[in-house]
C-alpha positions in Angstrom: 58.0 -80.2 -51.9 57.7 -83.8 -51.1 54.4 -85.5 -51.2 53.2 -87.8 -48.3 52.4 -91.2 -49.6 49.6 -92.3 -47.2 48.4 -95.4 -49.3 50.7 -98.0 -47.8 53.4 -97.2 -45.2 51.0 -96.5 -42.3 48.9 -99.4 -43.0 51.8 -101.8 -43.1 53.3 -100.6 -39.8 49.8 -100.8 -38.1 49.1 -104.2 -39.4 52.3 -105.7 -37.8 51.4 -104.2 -34.5 47.9 -105.7 -34.7 49.5 -109.1 -35.5 51.8 -108.8 -32.4 48.9 -108.0 -30.0 46.7 -110.7 -31.3 49.5 -113.2 -30.7 49.8 -111.8 -27.2 46.2 -112.4 -26.3 46.9 -116.2 -26.8 49.8 -116.2 -24.4 49.7 -117.5 -20.9 49.9 -114.6 -18.5 51.4 -114.9 -14.9 51.3 -112.1 -12.4 54.6 -110.8 -11.3 53.8 -111.2 -7.7 53.2 -114.9 -8.2 56.6 -115.3 -9.8 58.2 -113.6 -6.9 56.4 -115.6 -4.3 57.5 -118.8 -6.0 61.0 -117.7 -6.2 61.1 -116.9 -2.5 59.5 -120.2 -1.6 61.9 -122.2 -3.7 64.8 -120.2 -2.1 63.5 -121.2 1.4 63.0 -124.8 0.3 66.7 -124.9 -0.9 67.9 -123.4 2.5 65.8 -125.9 4.6 67.0 -128.9 2.6 70.5 -127.9 2.9 70.1 -127.5 6.6 68.4 -130.9 7.0 70.8 -132.9 5.0 73.9 -131.5 6.6 75.3 -129.5 3.9 74.9 -126.3 5.8 78.3 -124.4 6.2 
């Protein structure tokens, strides 16, 4: 039967995940609702500017 080598493989994979989550803590987090609201506002602004400056079809 094969022997399980628990000395290094599990530790190496978990160390990589720990580094990923540590880097994620330093990142800037934006709520998805905020991104959607800004997208809708920019879309309305584009429509209004097109209507005001005469390029509306």
